[in-house]
C-alpha positions in Angstrom: 0.0 0.0 0.0 1.4 3.4 -1.0 2.1 6.3 1.4 -1.1 8.0 0.3 -3.1 4.9 1.0 -1.7 4.8 4.5 -2.6 8.4 5.1 -6.1 7.8 3.8 -6.4 4.7 6.1 -5.2 6.7 9.2 -7.7 9.5 8.4 -10.6 7.0 8.1 -9.6 5.3 11.4 -9.6 8.8 13.0 -13.1 9.6 11.7 -14.3 6.1 12.8 -13.0 6.7 16.3 -14.7 10.1 16.5 -18.0 8.6 15.3 -18.1 5.7 17.8 -17.0 8.0 20.6 -19.9 10.3 20.0 -22.2 7.3 19.7 -21.1 6.0 23.1 -21.5 9.4 24.7 -25.0 9.9 23.5 -27.6 9.8 26.3 -31.2 8.8 26.1 -33.5 11.8 25.4 -36.5 10.2 27.1 -37.6 11.5 30.5 -38.7 8.7 32.9 -41.7 8.7 35.1 -39.9 8.8 38.4 -36.4 8.2 39.8 -36.6 4.4 40.2 -38.3 3.9 36.8 -35.8 6.2 35.2 -32.8 4.4 36.7 -34.1 1.1 35.6 -34.8 2.3 32.1 -31.4 4.0 31.6 -29.6 0.9 33.0 -31.6 -1.3 30.6 -30.8 0.9 27.6 -27.1 1.1 28.5 -26.8 -2.7 29.0 -28.7 -3.3 25.7 -26.4 -0.8 23.8 -23.2 -2.4 25.1 -24.5 -5.8 24.0 -25.5 -4.3 20.6 -22.1 -2.7 20.2 -20.3 -6.0 20.8 -22.7 -7.8 18.3 -22.2 -5.0 15.8 -18.4 -5.1 16.1 -18.2 -8.9 15.7 -20.6 -9.0 12.8 -18.9 -6.0 11.1 -15.4 -7.4 11.3 -16.5 -10.8 10.1 -18.3 -9.4 7.0 -15.5 -6.9 6.3 -12.8 -9.5 6.4 -14.8 -11.9 4.2 -15.4 -9.2 1.7 -12.0 -7.4 1.7 -9.4 -9.5 3.4 -7.7 -6.3 4.4 -6.9 -5.9 8.1 -7.0 -2.1 8.1 -10.4 -2.0 6.4 -11.7 -4.7 8.7 -10.7 -2.7 11.8 -12.3 0.4 10.4 -15.5 -1.5 9.5 -15.6 -3.1 13.0 -15.4 0.3 14.7 -17.9 2.1 12.4 -20.2 -0.9 12.0 -20.4 -1.4 15.8 -21.9 2.0 16.2 -24.3 1.7 13.2 -25.6 -1.8 14.1 -26.0 -0.8 17.8 -28.0 2.3 16.7 -30.2 0.2 14.4 -30.9 -2.4 17.0 -31.6 0.2 19.7 -33.9 2.1 17.3 -35.7 -1.2 16.5 -36.3 -1.9 20.1 -37.7 1.6 20.7 -39.9 1.2 17.7 -41.2 -2.1 18.9 -42.0 -0.6 22.3 -43.9 2.2 20.6 -45.9 -0.3 18.5 -46.7 -2.2 21.7 -48.0 1.0 23.3 -50.1 1.7 20.3 -51.6 -1.7 20.4 -52.2 -1.4 24.2 -53.9 2.0 23.7 -57.0 0.3 22.3 -57.1 -2.1 25.3 -56.9 0.9 27.6 -59.8 2.6 25.9 -61.9 -0.6 25.9 -61.4 -1.0 29.6 -62.2 2.6 30.4 -65.4 2.4 28.3 -66.5 -0.8 30.0 -65.8 0.6 33.4 -67.6 3.8 32.8 -70.6 2.0 31.4 -70.6 -0.2 34.5 -71.0 2.9 36.7 -67.4 3.6 37.7 -66.0 7.1 38.0 -63.0 8.2 35.9 -60.5 7.4 38.7 -61.9 3.9 39.2 -61.8 3.4 35.4 -58.1 4.3 35.3 -57.5 1.9 38.2 -59.2 -0.9 36.4 -57.0 -0.5 33.3 -54.0 -1.6 35.3 -55.5 -5.0 36.0 -55.4 -6.4 32.5 -52.4 -4.5 31.2 -48.9 -5.7 30.6 -45.7 -3.8 30.4 -44.8 -1.2 29.1 -48.2 0.3 29.5 -48.8 -1.2 32.9 -45.9 0.7 34.6 -47.0 3.9 33.0 -50.6 3.7 34.3 -49.4 2.6 37.7 -47.4 5.8 37.8 -50.4 7.8 36.6 -52.5 6.4 39.4 -49.7 7.0 41.9 -49.5 10.7 40.9 -53.3 11.0 41.1 -53.2 9.6 44.7 -50.7 12.3 45.6 -53.2 15.1 44.6 -52.5 15.6 40.9 -55.6 15.7 38.7 -55.9 12.6 36.5 -55.9 14.7 33.4 -52.7 16.4 34.4 -51.2 13.0 35.3 -52.0 11.7 31.8 -50.5 14.8 30.2 -47.3 14.5 32.3 -47.0 10.8 31.4 -47.5 11.5 27.7 -44.8 14.1 27.7 -42.3 12.1 29.8 -42.7 8.8 28.0 -43.4 10.0 24.4 -46.7 8.0 24.4 -48.6 10.7 22.4 -51.9 8.7 22.4 -52.3 9.6 26.1 -52.7 13.3 25.1 -56.0 12.4 23.5 -57.1 10.7 26.6 -56.0 13.6 28.7 -58.1 16.0 26.5 -61.1 13.7 26.9 -60.8 13.7 30.8 -60.2 17.4 30.8 -63.2 18.1 28.7 -65.3 15.9 31.1 -64.0 17.9 34.1 -64.8 21.2 32.6 -68.0 20.6 30.7 -69.4 17.3 32.0 -69.4 15.8 28.6 -70.3 12.2 27.9 -67.0 10.6 28.6 -68.1 7.2 27.3 -69.1 8.6 23.9 -65.8 10.5 23.7 -63.7 7.4 24.5 -65.7 5.4 22.0 -64.8 8.0 19.4 -61.2 7.8 20.4 -61.3 4.0 20.2 -62.7 4.1 16.7 -60.0 6.6 15.6 -57.3 4.4 17.2 -58.6 1.3 15.2 -58.6 3.4 12.0 -55.0 4.7 12.6 -53.8 1.2 13.3 -55.4 -0.1 10.1 -53.8 2.7 8.1 -50.4 2.1 9.6 -50.5 -1.6 8.8 -51.7 -0.9 5.2 -48.9 1.6 4.6 -46.3 -0.8 6.2 -47.5 -3.6 3.9 -47.3 -1.2 0.9 -43.8 0.0 1.6 -42.5 -3.5 2.5 -41.4 -4.1 -1.1 -39.4 -0.8 -1.1 -37.6 -1.8 2.1 -36.9 -5.3 0.7 -35.6 -4.0 -2.6 -33.4 -1.4 -0.9 -31.9 -4.1 1.4 -31.2 -6.5 -1.5 -29.6 -3.8 -3.7 -27.4 -2.8 -0.7 -26.1 -6.3 -0.1 -25.5 -7.3 -3.7 -22.3 -5.3 -4.3 -20.6 -6.8 -1.2 -21.7 -10.3 -2.2 -20.1 -9.7 -5.6 -16.9 -8.4 -4.0 -16.7 -11.4 -1.7 -17.3 -13.8 -4.6 -14.6 -12.1 -6.7 -12.1 -12.2 -3.9 -12.5 -16.0 -3.5 -12.9 -16.9 -7.1 -10.4 -14.4 -8.7 -8.3 -13.0 -5.8 -5.7 -11.5 -8.2 -8.5 -9.6 -9.9 -10.1 -8.3 -6.7 -6.8 -7.5 -4.8 -6.3 -4.0 -6.3 -9.7 -2.9 -5.1 -8.7 -3.3 -1.5 -4.9 -2.8 -1.6 -4.2 0.2 -3.8 -5.0 3.9 -3.5 -7.2 3.9 -6.5 -9.1 0.8 -5.4 -9.7 2.2 -1.9 -11.1 5.4 -3.5 -13.4 3.4 -5.6 -14.4 1.2 -2.7 -15.1 4.3 -0.6 -17.2 5.8 -3.4 -19.2 2.6 -3.6 -20.0 2.6 0.1 -20.9 6.3 -0.1 -23.3 5.7 -2.9 -25.0 2.8 -1.1 -25.3 4.9 2.0 -26.8 7.8 0.1 -29.2 5.5 -1.7 -30.4 4.0 1.6 -30.9 7.4 3.1 -32.9 8.7 0.2 -35.1 5.5 0.2 -35.5 5.7 4.0 -36.5 9.4 3.8 -39.1 8.6 1.1 -40.6 5.8 3.2 -40.7 7.9 6.3 -42.4 10.8 4.5 -45.0 8.3 3.1 -45.7 6.7 6.5 -45.6 10.0 8.3 -43.4 8.9 11.2 
């Protein structure tokens, strides 16, 4: 490898170290419900992120070595890939939690409507929601009831929980309870309307997700194909593939390929996000 190649390699290693350092220093932006819950959540996220970093590093160096056979590139890919894979896995876990909350929101509304129709008051209706709920919604509603028992109005407790956990559906429920307090409106009718809207939104999300599944699959396949071809070339015709990973010109071309794949994924991801509206 020429002197220019070594300079480029050192520069890329420096950039990779900066990226992974920033990733490790990032803190969760979520605000927990109370100190004990917050500590548990942060410890869980930190433990999961460390595990994801290890998984990302191992997977990245394995793939990079199979594709390139170059130690320097393998190390850089391990450092950068660890941060990328950890971020993807963490985001996937957060998304899964959010989807679980969206599913549990309909259960909450059904329980509240049933309780109110049975003669319960709003506070009793909120208490009864905890009985049939599972986490993560269960802990959130336990905290809402705990705050209500300390003198905070249940509508304010719902608003605080929505802001602190990012469960935006609770803001609708908070408005329904606040409207009931101020005007004495029919809370059962309002919750039934919210329930129907929740079912409609869930149906729309599933329809859009099914519609965009082909886009996501196509993007993933097109992103993997170049690396599969490189690995195939390295094992079938190593003399032909060697310049791509061991010369300055080859490294430049390899970097451009990775940059184009990354840019293409970003554009496709942005289009899907705009379509879904997340």
